[in-house]
PLY file of the C-alpha trace (Angstrom):
ply
format ascii 1.0
element vertex 47
property float x
property float y
property float z
element edge 46
property int vertex1
property int vertex2
end_header
-4.71 -15.12 -26.19
-8.09 -13.46 -26.13
-9.37 -10.47 -24.16
-10.80 -12.62 -21.36
-7.38 -14.13 -20.66
-5.90 -10.63 -20.40
-8.67 -9.61 -18.02
-8.02 -12.65 -15.84
-4.28 -11.91 -15.75
-4.90 -8.25 -14.88
-7.25 -9.25 -12.06
-4.78 -11.74 -10.63
-1.91 -9.24 -10.87
-4.00 -6.57 -9.14
-4.93 -8.98 -6.37
-1.29 -9.94 -5.82
-0.29 -6.26 -5.62
-3.14 -5.62 -3.15
-2.06 -8.50 -0.90
1.55 -7.29 -1.09
0.54 -3.80 0.00
-1.50 -5.19 2.88
1.43 -7.30 4.10
3.81 -4.34 3.79
1.40 -2.06 5.68
0.88 -4.43 8.61
4.54 -5.27 9.22
5.71 -4.13 12.65
8.88 -2.51 11.36
6.77 0.14 9.56
4.70 1.07 12.61
6.88 3.95 13.81
7.11 5.44 10.31
3.34 5.39 9.93
2.81 6.91 13.38
5.22 9.72 12.51
3.42 10.31 9.21
0.04 10.34 10.95
1.21 13.13 13.27
2.63 15.34 10.50
-0.50 17.53 10.18
-0.24 18.38 13.87
3.39 19.52 13.89
3.99 23.22 14.15
6.25 24.53 11.40
8.20 27.64 12.35
9.33 28.69 8.86
0 1
1 2
2 3
3 4
4 5
5 6
6 7
7 8
8 9
9 10
10 11
11 12
12 13
13 14
14 15
15 16
16 17
17 18
18 19
19 20
20 21
21 22
22 23
23 24
24 25
25 26
26 27
27 28
28 29
29 30
30 31
31 32
32 33
33 34
34 35
35 36
36 37
37 38
38 39
39 40
40 41
41 42
42 43
43 44
44 45
45 46
């Protein structure tokens, strides 16, 4: 196994992780969680 084979495997693994993150992000069951997280900077903390 040479260095080019390792580079190819790392590229493929990174691409698979990227696609997995994109699928996870665009699932409808996560929409409300992401909307809540997007509004966190605008909440008024009374601590």
